C-alpha positions in Angstrom: 10.2 -3.9 -28.8 12.5 -5.2 -26.3 13.7 -2.0 -24.3 17.1 -2.0 -22.4 17.8 0.8 -20.0 21.2 2.5 -20.4 22.7 4.6 -17.4 25.4 6.7 -19.0 28.4 5.3 -17.1 32.2 6.7 -16.8 34.9 5.3 -15.1 35.3 7.0 -11.6 37.3 6.6 -9.2 36.3 3.5 -6.9 36.1 5.8 -3.6 33.3 7.8 -4.8 30.5 5.1 -4.2 32.3 2.2 -2.9 33.1 3.8 0.4 29.3 4.2 1.0 28.4 1.0 0.4 30.6 -1.3 2.4 29.5 -4.8 3.2 26.7 -4.8 0.7 25.1 -8.4 0.8 22.0 -10.4 -0.3 19.6 -12.3 1.5 18.1 -15.5 0.3 15.1 -14.8 -1.9 12.1 -16.9 -2.2 11.2 -16.6 -5.8 14.3 -17.0 -7.6 17.9 -18.4 -7.3 20.1 -15.7 -9.2 20.0 -13.1 -11.6 20.5 -15.3 -14.6 17.5 -17.3 -13.3 15.5 -13.8 -13.6 16.2 -13.6 -16.8 15.7 -17.2 -17.9 12.6 -17.5 -16.2 11.0 -14.0 -16.4 8.3 -14.3 -19.1 5.1 -12.3 -19.5 2.5 -13.3 -21.8 0.0 -10.6 -22.6 -3.3 -11.6 -23.9 -5.4 -9.7 -26.1 -7.9 -9.1 -23.3 -6.8 -8.7 -19.4 -8.6 -7.4 -16.0 -6.8 -7.4 -13.0 -10.1 -7.8 -11.2 -11.6 -10.3 -13.3 -8.2 -12.5 -14.0 -6.4 -12.1 -10.8 -8.7 -10.8 -7.7 -11.7 -13.1 -8.7 -8.9 -16.0 -9.0 -7.8 -15.9 -5.6 -11.4 -15.4 -4.5 -12.3 -18.6 -6.4 -9.4 -20.4 -4.8 -10.5 -19.4 -1.4 -13.8 -20.7 -2.3 -13.1 -24.3 -3.4 -10.4 -24.6 -0.8 -7.5 -24.2 -2.5 -6.1 -21.3 -0.7 -6.3 -20.6 2.9 -9.2 -18.1 3.7 -6.6 -15.2 5.0 -6.5 -11.6 5.0 -6.1 -10.0 1.6 -6.6 -6.7 2.9 -5.6 -5.6 6.8 -6.3 -2.0 7.6 -5.8 -0.6 11.1 -5.8 3.1 12.5 -4.2 4.9 15.6 -7.9 4.5 17.3 -7.9 0.6 17.6 -10.2 0.2 14.5 -9.5 -2.6 12.3 -10.6 -4.1 9.1 -9.8 -7.6 7.6 -11.3 -8.7 4.2 -10.2 -12.0 2.2 -10.3 -12.0 -1.5 -13.9 -13.1 -1.5 -15.1 -10.4 0.6 -13.2 -7.9 -1.2 -15.0 -9.1 -4.2 -18.1 -8.5 -2.9 -17.4 -5.4 -2.0 -16.2 -4.0 -5.0 -18.7 -5.3 -7.0 -21.2 -2.9 -4.5 -18.8 -0.1 -5.3 -18.8 -0.8 -9.0 -22.3 -0.7 -9.3 -22.6 2.5 -7.4 -20.5 3.8 -10.1 -22.4 2.7 -13.1 -25.6 3.0 -11.5 -25.6 5.7 -9.0 -23.2 7.9 -11.0 -24.1 6.6 -14.5 -20.0 6.2 -15.2 -19.3 4.1 -18.3 -16.3 2.4 -19.5 -13.3 5.0 -20.5 -15.0 7.7 -18.2 -12.3 9.1 -16.0 -12.7 9.2 -11.9 -10.6 11.5 -9.7 -10.0 9.9 -6.4 -8.4 12.0 -3.3 -8.7 10.1 -0.2 -6.6 9.3 2.7 -5.8 5.5 3.4 -9.0 4.4 4.3 -10.6 1.0 3.0 -12.6 2.5 0.7 -9.6 3.9 -1.5 -8.6 0.1 -2.0 -12.6 -0.5 -3.0 -12.6 2.2 -5.5 -9.4 0.9 -7.1 -11.1 -2.6 -7.8 -14.2 -1.1 -8.6 -12.9 1.1 -11.2 -11.2 -1.8 -12.9 -14.5 -3.9 -12.9 -16.5 -0.8 -14.7 -13.4 0.0 -17.1 -13.2 3.7 -15.5 -10.0 5.3 -15.5 -8.8 6.1 -12.1 -6.7 8.9 -11.6 -5.5 9.3 -7.8 -4.3 12.7 -6.1 -2.9 13.4 -2.7 -4.9 14.8 0.0 -2.5 17.6 0.1 -3.5 19.3 -3.1 -4.7 23.0 -3.2 -7.7 24.7 -4.7 -5.6 25.3 -7.9 -4.1 22.0 -7.8 -7.6 20.1 -7.9 -8.7 22.4 -10.4 -6.1 21.9 -12.8 -6.4 18.1 -12.5 -10.3 18.2 -13.0 -10.2 20.5 -16.2 -6.9 18.7 -17.7 -8.5 15.2 -17.1 -12.0 16.0 -17.8 -12.9 13.8 -15.3 -16.6 13.2 -15.1 -16.7 12.1 -11.4 -14.4 12.7 -8.1 -14.5 11.0 -5.0 -13.0 12.5 -1.7 -13.6 13.1 2.1 -15.2 16.2 4.4 -11.9 18.1 4.0 -11.7 18.2 0.2 -15.4 18.6 -0.5 -15.9 22.4 0.4 -13.0 23.1 -1.9 -14.4 20.9 -4.8 -17.7 22.8 -4.3 -15.7 26.0 -5.0 -14.5 25.0 -8.1 -16.9 22.9 -9.8 -18.8 25.7 -11.5 -15.4 25.6 -14.1 -15.4 21.9 -14.4 -18.1 21.4 -17.3 -17.4 17.8 -17.3 -17.7 16.8 -14.0 -21.1 15.4 -13.3 -20.8 13.0 -10.1 -19.5 13.8 -6.8 -19.2 11.3 -4.1 -18.1 11.9 -0.6 -16.6 9.4 2.1 -18.5 10.6 5.3 -20.4 9.5 8.1 -22.9 12.7 7.6 -24.7 13.7 4.2 -23.8 16.8 2.1 -25.8 18.4 -0.3 -24.8 17.9 -3.6 -23.0 14.9 -2.7 -23.8 11.0 -3.1 -22.7 9.4 0.3 -20.6 6.6 -1.0 -21.0 4.4 2.6 -24.9 4.7 2.3 -25.1 4.1 -1.6 -22.8 0.9 -1.1 -25.4 -0.4 1.6 -28.2 -0.4 -0.8 -26.1 -1.7 -4.0 -26.3 -5.0 -5.3 -23.2 -7.3 -5.3 -24.2 -8.9 -8.6 -22.2 -7.5 -11.2 -20.2 -8.7 -14.4 -16.8 -7.1 -15.1 -16.5 -5.2 -18.3 -14.0 -6.7 -20.9 -11.0 -4.7 -21.1 -8.0 -4.7 -23.7 -4.6 -5.4 -22.4 -3.9 -1.6 -24.0 -7.0 0.0 -22.8 -5.9 2.9 -20.4 -6.4 1.9 -16.7 -5.2 4.7 -14.4 -3.5 8.3 -14.8 -1.0 9.9 -12.7 -0.1 13.3 -12.8 3.5 13.4 -12.4 5.3 15.5 -9.3 8.0 17.2 -11.8 10.3 19.9 -10.6 9.5 21.9 -13.5 6.3 23.3 -14.9 2.6 22.0 -14.5 2.2 18.0 -13.8 2.2 15.8 -17.0 -0.6 13.4 -17.2 1.2 9.7 -17.1 -1.0 7.0 -18.6 -0.9 3.5 -17.9 -2.9 0.5 -19.1 -4.1 -2.6 -18.0 -1.2 -4.7 -18.8 1.6 -2.1 -17.7 0.4 -2.2 -14.1 -2.0 -5.4 -14.0 0.7 -7.6 -15.5 4.0 -5.6 -15.2 3.9 -5.1 -11.7 3.6 -9.2 -11.1 7.4 -8.6 -11.6 7.9 -6.1 -9.1 6.0 -8.2 -6.5 8.1 -11.3 -7.4 11.7 -10.4 -7.8 11.9 -7.1 -5.9 9.5 -7.3 -3.3 9.9 -11.0 -3.1 6.5 -12.0 -2.2 4.4 -14.9 -2.0 0.7 -15.6 -0.6 1.8 -16.2 2.8 3.2 -12.4 3.1 1.9 -9.6 4.9 2.9 -6.4 2.8 2.9 -2.9 4.1 3.9 0.1 2.3 3.7 3.4 4.0 3.4 5.8 0.5 0.8 8.3 0.3 -2.5 7.1 -1.7 -1.7 9.7 -4.1 1.5 8.4 -5.5 2.2 5.9 -8.2 4.4 4.0 -5.4 1.0 3.0 -3.8 -0.6 1.2 -6.7 2.7 -0.3 -7.3 3.3 -1.9 -3.6 -0.3 -1.5 -1.9 -2.4 -3.0 -4.7 -0.8 -4.7 -7.8 2.3 -6.2 -6.9 1.0 -7.6 -3.6 -2.1 -9.1 -4.9 -0.8 -10.5 -8.0 1.3 -12.8 -5.7 -1.7 -13.6 -3.6 -0.1 -11.7 -0.6 -1.9 -9.6 1.6 -2.0 -5.9 1.7 -1.5 -4.3 5.1 -2.4 -0.6 6.0 -2.0 1.8 8.9 -4.0 5.0 8.6 -2.2 7.9 10.5 -2.9 11.5 10.1 0.6 12.4 9.9 3.8 10.5 9.9 5.0 9.2 13.4 7.9 7.2 13.3 7.1 5.7 16.9 3.7 4.8 15.7 5.5 2.7 12.7 7.8 0.9 14.9 5.1 -0.3 17.1 3.0 -1.6 14.2 6.1 -3.6 12.7 6.4 -5.0 16.1 2.6 -5.5 17.1 1.9 -7.2 13.7 2.8 -10.2 11.8 4.3 -7.7 8.8 7.0 -9.8 6.7 7.8 -7.2 4.0 8.1 -3.2 4.7 8.2 -0.4 2.2 8.7 3.3 3.0 10.9 6.2 1.8 14.5 7.1 2.4 13.6 9.9 4.6 11.1 7.8 6.7 14.0 5.0 7.5 15.8 7.8 8.4 13.6 8.8 11.3 12.8 5.5 12.0 16.5 4.8 13.0 16.6 7.9 15.3 13.7 6.6 17.0 14.5 3.0 17.6 14.4 1.5 20.7 16.1 -2.1 21.7 12.8 -2.8 23.0 11.2 -2.8 19.4 11.1 -6.5 18.4 10.2 -6.9 14.5 9.6 -10.6 15.0 8.2 -11.5 11.3 9.6 -8.9 9.2 12.1 -10.5 6.8 12.5 -8.0 4.0 12.8 -4.3 3.7 12.9 -2.1 0.4 12.9 1.8 -0.2 12.1 3.9 -3.3 11.6 7.5 -4.4 15.2 9.2 -4.0 18.5 7.5 -3.3 18.9 6.3 0.5 21.9 7.6 2.7 24.4 4.8 3.2 24.5 5.8 7.0 20.8 5.0 7.4 21.2 1.6 5.8 23.8 0.8 8.1 21.7 2.1 11.2 19.0 -0.1 10.2 21.2 -3.2 9.5 22.9 -2.8 12.9 19.6 -2.4 15.0 17.3 -4.8 12.9 19.5 -7.2 11.0 18.3 -6.4 7.9 19.1 -5.0 4.7 17.2 -2.1 3.0 17.0 -3.2 -1.0 16.7 0.1 -3.1 14.2 0.2 -5.8 15.1 2.4 -8.9 12.6 3.5 -11.7 11.3 6.6 -13.9 8.0 8.1 -14.7 9.2 10.3 -17.5 7.5 8.2 -20.2 4.5 10.8 -20.4 5.2 13.0 -23.3 5.7 11.0 -26.8 7.8 13.7 -28.5 10.2 14.1 -25.3 10.4 10.2 -25.0 10.9 9.3 -28.4 14.2 11.7 -28.2 15.9 9.6 -25.6 15.8 6.3 -27.4 19.1 5.1 -29.0 17.6 2.0 -31.2 16.3 0.0 -28.4 18.1 1.4 -25.4 16.5 3.9 -23.6 18.7 7.0 -22.1 17.6 7.5 -18.7 19.5 10.6 -18.2 21.2 9.2 -15.2 24.8 8.8 -14.3 26.8 6.2 -12.9 29.6 3.7 -13.0 30.5 0.3 -13.2 32.8 -1.2 -10.5 35.4 -3.8 -11.1 32.9 -6.6 -10.2 30.5 -5.7 -12.6 28.0 -3.9 -10.3 26.4 -0.5 -11.6 26.4 2.2 -9.1 24.0 5.2 -9.3 25.2 8.6 -8.9 22.5 11.0 -9.8 20.6 12.6 -12.7 22.9 13.6 -15.4 21.3 17.4 -14.8 22.7 17.2 -11.2 25.9 16.1 -11.8 28.6 18.9 -10.9 31.4 19.1 -13.1 34.4 20.8 -11.3 38.2 20.8 -12.2 41.3 21.2 -9.7 42.1 24.4 -11.7 40.9 26.2 -15.0 43.3 23.9 -17.3 41.6 21.6 -19.8 44.4 19.1 -19.6 43.9 18.2 -16.1 41.1 15.9 -15.0 37.4 17.4 -14.8 35.7 15.6 -11.9 32.0 14.6 -12.0 30.6 14.9 -8.6 27.1 13.6 -7.9 24.8 15.7 -5.3 24.0 12.2 -3.7 27.6 11.3 -2.4 28.0 14.7 -0.8 24.8 14.9 0.9 25.1 11.2 2.3 28.6 12.3 3.8 26.8 15.5 5.2 23.9 13.5 6.8 26.3 11.6 9.0 27.6 14.8 10.5 25.8 15.3 14.0 24.6 19.1 13.0 22.7 18.4 9.8 19.3 17.9 9.7 18.9 18.1 5.6 20.8 19.2 2.9 20.9 19.7 -0.8 23.9 19.9 -3.3 24.0 21.5 -6.4 26.5 23.2 -8.6 27.7 26.7 -8.3 29.6 28.9 -10.6 33.2 29.6 -10.1 35.8 31.8 -12.0 38.5 29.8 -11.7 37.4 26.1 -11.9 33.9 26.5 -13.9 31.5 25.5 -11.2 32.0 24.0 -7.7 29.9 22.0 -5.2 27.5 24.4 -3.0 25.7 22.6 0.0 22.4 24.3 1.2 22.1 23.1 4.7 19.3 22.8 7.7 20.8 22.7 11.0 19.6 20.3 13.7 17.7 22.8 16.4 20.9 22.4 19.0 23.1 23.8 16.5 21.4 26.8 15.0 23.1 28.8 17.8 26.6 28.1 17.1 29.3 29.7 15.0 28.1 29.6 11.5 31.7 30.0 9.9 32.9 27.3 12.3 30.3 24.8 11.6 31.0 25.4 7.6 34.3 24.6 8.3 33.5 21.5 10.5 31.3 20.1 7.6 34.0 21.0 4.9 36.5 18.8 7.0 34.2 16.2 7.3 33.1 15.7 3.9 37.0 15.9 2.7 37.3 12.6 5.4 34.3 10.9 4.5 34.9 10.4 0.8 36.9 12.0 -1.9 38.4 15.2 -0.8 37.9 17.1 -4.3 34.2 16.5 -3.7 33.8 18.6 -0.2 31.5 21.7 -0.9 33.5 24.7 -1.2 30.1 27.0 -0.7 27.7 26.4 2.3 24.6 28.3 2.9 22.6 27.3 5.6 18.8 27.7 5.0 15.6 26.9 7.1 13.8 25.1 4.4 14.7 23.5 1.1 12.2 23.7 -2.0 10.2 20.3 -2.8 7.8 19.0 -4.9 4.5 18.0 -3.4 5.6 14.4 -3.4 8.7 15.8 -1.1 11.4 15.6 -3.6 14.0 18.2 -3.5 14.0 21.1 -6.1 17.6 21.0 -7.0 16.7 23.0 -9.9 15.4 25.9 -8.3 18.6 26.1 -6.1 21.0 25.8 -9.3 19.1 28.5 -11.3 19.3 30.7 -8.1 23.0 30.2 -8.4 23.5 30.4 -11.9 21.4 33.7 -11.9 23.9 35.4 -10.0 26.4 35.1 -12.9 
């Protein structure tokens, strides 16, 4: 079935978003000429059997071997200690086959068995991804920020037979392993042995690289992600060998705009689906090089130096990260190779995009997607024929462009007075948050609806102030922020209520839990 995504649109005054997207433009893409050419030429044939390792990775390795492709790095990894790893596709093939034999011979895993992998951005994480493809085992990535309860929930819910992690989390796993009846194998990536664990690096030293890839159907389960929802326990989201292995070639070709000569750096945590999208399948589908810089924590200056030092051509990071990069940018940084920048995960503030463009000369292209299709019953309820109702709000401008405003649950409906004959305004939190972000006193903010006896509901902003403003008179800052928003966007959108806080509730992936703030407000009624 052909599925069309429909954003619920309404005619909204042009000032609502146009003022935030001044001078938006496009660069010349490498893989297409215009949107019409994408619709005409974008066709994916889905074969009965498909395996990304065999049909894509081994294809590029063969091209290298017979001289039809330069032997350039397919994987390029660095860390803050000056260590560096470079593998071409042939080397990736050999090493991943060794690891595949470890999974099948040392761990006794079979096709369909589930493997939880919780590792930082170290080279073994990429080898495990490919090895799981070769063996037909189902990869379940997780972030190293998971707590003991998080781990226990995932091990029990997934019925995983194997877990692969490092020294940091191995102790936690041992504390809960007796509660996980399906867990049979534990592999550790470490320089030292640990009782009860197989040492992955040592096992690979003695493993053969003679391995035949299992035969997988295009609709066999390939990976499972636990969604970082804002309510309830995380849900398992399955993806198949074709949904990622074939589907993400569209991502690589048309959004990331990659070619075999590109070097792609995506800073996403290895526990998030975005890492699979832009650090594995999208770039390798197009034969591009995957670049990775392992940093124990996010360091803006380190990222800026890396972009200056290495020939990275395509860069992807989160909107919040771009904001930090802009704040730490110096004219001495020169991104000589960089030509394409993208972001995703949450809306990016236009102020950040404008500052990045001013400093680097590059636009930031924003990706939009959802992971809500993990529960069949709830998923079926949002279909209207061939249309999938996203639950988002947006509007179409006079040029035919669709602007994203926010989740329908987050939209604030506010009236001038309590008169049903007067217009009721739809206000997206992102618009107000973007305006607040431009004020020098604001470090971060979250906007939700708050009950009001006259207007029904009004805009309320929870604001974290920058350190140098925390000693200022709260009432004066509140008034200054309100006046600032009135001048920056449509006056009716200004936050009639402002509360200064020290932190905002967030999911483990860093998304603001607006629903918690909203419940807090409406619980007062």
